[in-house]
N, C-alpha and C positions, 0 to 999 in steps of 0.2 A: 548390494542391496537388492532385495527382490523387487520385481517390477511393480507389483501391487501396492506396496507401501509407498514407493517412489511416486507413483502416479497420484495417490491420495494426497501425499504431502505437497507435491507440486500444485495440484488443484487448490488445496487450501491456501497456500502461500499466494498464489495468483489471484484468487478471489478476494483474499484479504487486502492485497496491495491495490487492486482495482477499487475496492470498496473504500479504502482509505483516501485514495486520490479523488474519487467522486465526492465523498463527504466533505473533504477539505475544500474542494472547488466550489461546492454548493454554498458552504458556509461563508467563504470568502466573497463569492459573487453577490450574496445578500447583505454583506457588511456585518454579519454576525461574528462573534468571537470564535476562533478556532480553538484557542486554549485560554484558560483564565489566567490573568496576570502577565500576559506576554503580549508584546506588540503584534498587530495583526500581520504585518509583512513578515516578521520572523517566524511566527507560527505557521503561516501559510507555506513558506519555503521549506521549513523543516518537515512539516506534515507531507508535503508533496514529495520531498526527497526520500522519506521513509517509505511512502507508498510505492514510489518507483523502484527503490531498491528491493522491496519485498516482492513486488510483481516480477522483477527480473530474476530474483532468486527462484521464485516458483517456476518460471519458464525454463530456466537452466535445469532445475531438478526434473521437470517433465521431459526435456530433450535428452538429458544424460541417463535417465533411468529407464 
């Protein structure tokens, strides 16, 4: 893979993962629903895990590209 697209994809994944974790944490801290129709604890854990996984995938892409 060319380094330009790898850097762009890594930056997008990392920014999305960080944003998802921040949004999930802010909603959970205020007691607002993270997802409709899902228990607060379940939605917070799943949202945080997906945010962390996406952020780590972005960092891996940045470092390997």
